[in-house]
C-alpha positions as CSV (number, residue, x, y, z in Angstrom):
1,X,7.3,16.5,10.3
2,X,9.4,13.7,8.7
3,X,12.6,14.9,7.2
4,X,12.1,12.9,3.9
5,X,8.8,14.8,3.4
6,X,10.2,18.2,4.4
7,X,13.1,17.7,1.9
8,X,10.7,17.6,-1.1
9,X,8.8,20.8,-0.1
10,X,9.6,24.0,-1.9
11,X,12.6,25.8,-0.5
12,X,10.5,29.0,0.2
13,X,8.1,27.1,2.4
14,X,10.3,24.6,4.3
15,X,10.9,26.7,7.4
16,X,7.3,27.7,7.9
17,X,5.9,24.2,7.2
18,X,8.4,22.6,9.5
19,X,7.3,24.9,12.3
20,X,3.6,24.5,11.6
21,X,3.6,20.8,11.2
22,X,6.2,19.9,13.9
23,X,5.3,17.0,16.2
24,X,2.0,16.2,14.4
25,X,2.1,12.5,14.0
26,X,-1.4,11.8,12.8
27,X,-0.9,13.3,9.3
28,X,-2.1,10.9,6.6
29,X,-1.9,13.1,3.4
30,X,-0.7,16.5,2.2
31,X,-2.5,17.6,-0.9
32,X,-1.0,20.2,-3.2
33,X,-3.1,21.8,-6.0
34,X,-1.9,24.7,-8.1
35,X,-3.6,28.0,-7.1
36,X,-5.0,26.4,-3.9
37,X,-3.9,26.3,-0.3
38,X,-1.8,23.3,0.8
39,X,-4.2,20.8,2.5
40,X,-3.2,18.6,5.4
41,X,-5.4,15.6,6.0
42,X,-5.3,13.9,9.4
43,X,-7.1,10.9,10.9
44,X,-9.9,13.3,12.0
45,X,-10.6,15.8,9.3
46,X,-8.4,18.2,7.4
47,X,-7.1,21.8,7.5
48,X,-5.9,24.3,4.9
49,X,-2.6,26.1,5.4
50,X,-2.2,29.7,4.5
51,X,0.4,28.9,1.8
52,X,-0.9,28.7,-1.7
53,X,0.7,26.4,-4.2
54,X,2.1,27.9,-7.4
55,X,3.3,26.2,-10.6
56,X,6.8,26.9,-9.6
57,X,6.3,25.2,-6.2
58,X,5.1,22.0,-7.9
59,X,7.8,22.0,-10.5
60,X,10.4,22.5,-7.7
61,X,8.9,19.7,-5.7
62,X,9.0,17.4,-8.8
63,X,12.7,18.2,-9.1
64,X,13.3,17.1,-5.6
65,X,11.0,14.1,-5.8
66,X,12.8,12.8,-8.9
67,X,16.3,13.7,-7.6
68,X,16.8,16.2,-10.4
69,X,15.9,13.7,-13.2
70,X,12.3,13.5,-14.2
71,X,13.3,11.5,-17.2
72,X,14.7,8.7,-15.0
73,X,11.2,8.4,-13.3
74,X,9.2,8.7,-16.5
75,X,7.7,5.2,-16.1
76,X,6.6,5.8,-12.5
77,X,5.1,9.2,-13.4
78,X,3.2,7.5,-16.3
79,X,1.7,5.1,-13.8
80,X,0.7,8.1,-11.6
81,X,3.0,7.8,-8.5
82,X,6.5,7.6,-7.1
83,X,7.4,6.0,-3.8
84,X,10.2,7.8,-1.9
85,X,12.4,7.0,1.1
86,X,10.4,5.8,4.1
87,X,7.7,4.3,1.9
88,X,5.9,7.6,1.4
89,X,4.0,7.7,-1.9
90,X,3.6,10.7,-4.1
91,X,0.6,10.6,-6.5
92,X,0.3,12.9,-9.5
93,X,-2.4,14.4,-11.6
94,X,-2.1,16.6,-14.7
95,X,-2.3,16.4,-18.4
96,X,-2.3,12.8,-19.8
97,X,-1.2,11.9,-23.3
98,X,-2.8,8.9,-24.8
99,X,-1.4,6.8,-27.7
100,X,-3.2,3.8,-29.1
101,X,-5.6,3.8,-26.2
102,X,-3.0,3.7,-23.5
103,X,-1.4,6.3,-21.3
104,X,1.9,7.3,-22.9
105,X,3.0,9.9,-20.4
106,X,1.9,12.6,-18.0
107,X,2.8,16.3,-18.5
108,X,1.9,19.6,-16.9
109,X,1.6,18.0,-13.5
110,X,-0.3,20.4,-11.3
111,X,-1.6,18.3,-8.5
112,X,0.3,16.2,-5.9
113,X,-0.9,13.9,-3.2
114,X,1.8,13.0,-0.6
115,X,0.6,9.9,1.3
116,X,2.4,9.5,4.5
117,X,3.5,6.0,5.2
118,X,2.2,4.8,8.6
119,X,3.8,1.9,10.3
120,X,1.5,0.9,13.2
121,X,3.0,-2.1,15.0
122,X,0.3,-4.2,16.6
123,X,-2.6,-2.8,14.8
124,X,-3.6,-6.2,13.4
125,X,-3.1,-8.1,16.7
126,X,-6.9,-8.7,17.2
127,X,-7.3,-9.7,13.6
128,X,-4.6,-12.3,13.3
129,X,-6.3,-15.1,15.2
130,X,-9.2,-15.0,12.7
131,X,-6.8,-15.8,9.9
132,X,-5.9,-19.2,11.4
133,X,-8.0,-22.3,11.7
134,X,-6.7,-25.3,13.7
135,X,-3.2,-23.7,13.6
136,X,-3.2,-23.3,9.8
137,X,-2.9,-19.9,8.2
138,X,-5.7,-19.5,5.7
139,X,-5.4,-17.7,2.3
140,X,-6.5,-14.2,3.2
141,X,-7.6,-11.1,1.3
142,X,-7.7,-7.7,3.0
143,X,-10.2,-5.3,1.4
144,X,-10.9,-1.7,1.9
145,X,-11.4,1.7,0.2
146,X,-8.2,3.7,-0.4
147,X,-6.8,5.1,2.8
148,X,-8.6,2.8,5.2
149,X,-5.5,0.9,6.3
150,X,-5.2,-2.3,4.2
151,X,-1.5,-1.9,3.4
152,X,-0.8,-1.0,7.1
153,X,-2.7,-4.1,8.3
154,X,-1.0,-6.3,5.7
155,X,2.4,-5.2,6.9
156,X,1.6,-5.9,10.5
157,X,0.0,-9.3,9.7
158,X,3.2,-10.2,7.8
159,X,5.4,-9.2,10.7
160,X,3.4,-11.3,13.2
161,X,3.1,-14.3,10.8
162,X,6.9,-14.1,10.3
163,X,7.9,-13.7,13.9
164,X,5.5,-16.2,15.3
165,X,4.5,-16.4,19.0
166,X,3.8,-18.9,21.8
167,X,0.7,-20.1,20.0
168,X,1.9,-20.0,16.3
169,X,5.2,-21.0,14.8
170,X,6.8,-18.3,12.6
171,X,6.7,-18.9,8.9
172,X,8.9,-18.0,6.0
173,X,7.3,-15.1,4.2
174,X,8.2,-13.5,0.9
175,X,6.9,-10.0,0.4
176,X,6.4,-8.8,-3.2
177,X,6.7,-5.0,-2.7
178,X,5.9,-3.7,-6.1
179,X,5.5,0.0,-5.0
180,X,8.1,-0.1,-2.1
181,X,5.3,0.7,0.3
182,X,5.3,-2.4,2.5
183,X,8.9,-2.8,3.5
184,X,10.0,0.7,2.5
185,X,13.4,-0.6,1.4
186,X,16.3,1.8,1.1
187,X,19.2,0.3,-0.8
188,X,17.5,-3.0,-0.4
189,X,17.2,-2.9,3.3
190,X,13.6,-2.7,4.8
191,X,13.0,0.4,6.9
192,X,9.8,-1.0,8.3
193,X,9.4,-4.0,10.6
194,X,8.3,-6.9,8.4
195,X,9.4,-9.9,10.5
196,X,12.5,-11.9,11.2
197,X,11.7,-14.6,8.6
198,X,10.6,-12.2,5.8
199,X,12.4,-11.8,2.5
200,X,11.5,-8.9,0.2
201,X,11.4,-8.5,-3.5
202,X,11.4,-4.7,-3.8
203,X,10.1,-2.7,-6.8
204,X,9.1,-6.0,-8.5
205,X,6.0,-6.6,-10.6
206,X,3.5,-8.8,-8.7
207,X,3.0,-11.6,-11.2
208,X,6.7,-12.1,-11.9
209,X,7.6,-11.5,-8.3
210,X,5.3,-14.3,-7.0
211,X,6.9,-16.7,-9.5
212,X,10.4,-15.6,-8.7
213,X,9.7,-16.1,-4.9
214,X,8.3,-19.6,-5.5
215,X,11.4,-20.6,-7.5
216,X,14.1,-19.1,-5.4
217,X,13.0,-18.5,-1.8
218,X,10.8,-21.5,-0.9
219,X,8.3,-19.4,1.0
220,X,5.5,-20.7,3.3
221,X,3.6,-17.5,2.6
222,X,3.6,-14.9,-0.1
223,X,2.4,-11.4,0.7
224,X,1.3,-9.0,-2.0
225,X,-0.4,-5.6,-2.1
226,X,-3.2,-4.3,-4.3
227,X,-4.2,-7.3,-6.3
228,X,-6.5,-6.7,-9.3
229,X,-7.0,-8.0,-12.8
230,X,-6.9,-11.4,-14.5
231,X,-3.1,-11.7,-14.5
232,X,-2.9,-11.2,-10.7
233,X,-5.7,-13.7,-10.2
234,X,-4.0,-16.3,-12.4
235,X,-0.7,-15.9,-10.5
236,X,-2.4,-16.2,-7.1
237,X,-4.1,-19.4,-8.2
238,X,-0.7,-20.7,-9.4
239,X,0.9,-20.0,-6.0
240,X,-1.9,-21.6,-4.0
241,X,-1.8,-24.7,-6.2
242,X,1.9,-24.9,-5.6
243,X,1.4,-25.1,-1.9
244,X,2.0,-21.5,-0.8
245,X,-0.4,-19.5,1.4
246,X,-1.3,-16.1,0.1
247,X,-2.1,-12.9,2.1
248,X,-2.9,-9.9,-0.1
249,X,-5.0,-6.8,-0.4
250,X,-7.3,-5.2,-3.0
251,X,-9.6,-2.2,-3.3
252,X,-13.2,-2.7,-2.4
253,X,-16.0,-2.0,0.1
254,X,-18.5,-4.8,0.4
255,X,-18.5,-8.5,-0.1
256,X,-21.5,-8.5,-2.5
257,X,-19.8,-6.1,-4.8
258,X,-16.3,-7.8,-4.6
259,X,-17.5,-11.2,-5.8
260,X,-19.2,-9.6,-8.8
261,X,-15.8,-8.6,-10.2
262,X,-14.9,-11.1,-13.0
263,X,-11.5,-12.1,-11.6
264,X,-12.8,-12.3,-8.1
265,X,-15.9,-14.3,-9.1
266,X,-13.6,-17.0,-10.4
267,X,-11.4,-17.0,-7.3
268,X,-14.5,-17.1,-5.1
269,X,-16.0,-20.0,-6.9
270,X,-12.8,-21.9,-6.7
271,X,-12.5,-21.1,-3.0
272,X,-8.9,-19.9,-3.3
273,X,-9.4,-17.5,-0.4
274,X,-10.7,-18.8,2.9
275,X,-10.7,-15.4,4.6
276,X,-12.0,-12.0,3.4
277,X,-11.3,-9.1,5.7
278,X,-13.1,-5.8,5.2
279,X,-11.5,-2.8,6.8
280,X,-13.3,0.4,7.4
281,X,-12.2,3.8,8.7
282,X,-14.6,5.4,11.2
283,X,-15.2,9.1,11.5
284,X,-13.0,9.2,14.6
285,X,-10.1,7.7,12.7
286,X,-10.3,4.2,14.2
287,X,-10.3,1.2,12.0
288,X,-12.7,-1.7,12.3
289,X,-12.8,-5.1,10.5
290,X,-15.3,-7.7,9.5
291,X,-14.2,-11.2,8.6
292,X,-15.9,-13.6,6.2
293,X,-15.0,-17.2,5.3
294,X,-14.9,-18.9,1.9
295,X,-18.7,-19.5,2.0
296,X,-19.3,-15.7,2.5
297,X,-20.4,-16.3,6.1
298,X,-19.5,-13.6,8.6
299,X,-17.1,-14.9,11.3
300,X,-16.4,-11.7,13.2
């Protein structure tokens, strides 16, 4: 079990959890719900541990996650997650306080979801050729349901686009890592392999980050995770019209539903993206992909 995950576990359970989860490399999530057993989710199914989570366990974990200052992480908690060292992401659920129709803060957090960051070097090797046409990288959108691998595939695509190979020259990439999941920077230094020509704007809002990258880093390619909403769509169009290629991700499942979204319908009609890649996780844990072009024709 990774040490950064073990260090946020309740003190009373660390020894037993380290022993029980030792050398298990296929863990994707650990779910903690007050009054319920700890759940460990793997590529193939899930299992319940004998330990039951208490309110005290969760509050102790929140102390460790926030480094003894929940107040300092109030904005992240309001948004529903914190990214910790190694790119691991902690999601929260509890009592939400609304003011003027917006989430003001979250209190009485009683449910945690620890999403284990998974760097899988080479996972997108078979996909990469489909993102090029006549040697030119096409603007690409990777789409999947949560947990199906779009962030992992995006990271691997960025690494290969940045490094280049005998067939394709490496490109300057600027990664806008709003949630610190892609590069997993620690003190500004990427902990994941993101490529030798990749620059990272860590913990930076997507729209502003794209514009900052364009002004300051002269990228060939901008990579961004979890696009969604009109502001993101506007920023993407601005980057493409400025001459940058875009590779990004968004939540979704099927092409026919994606292009019905208001912001996606506009981008689809303007043909801003030339590649739509749909990723799916099979029951055996393997990932498969389907590639469409800008005309909604299946390529692979």
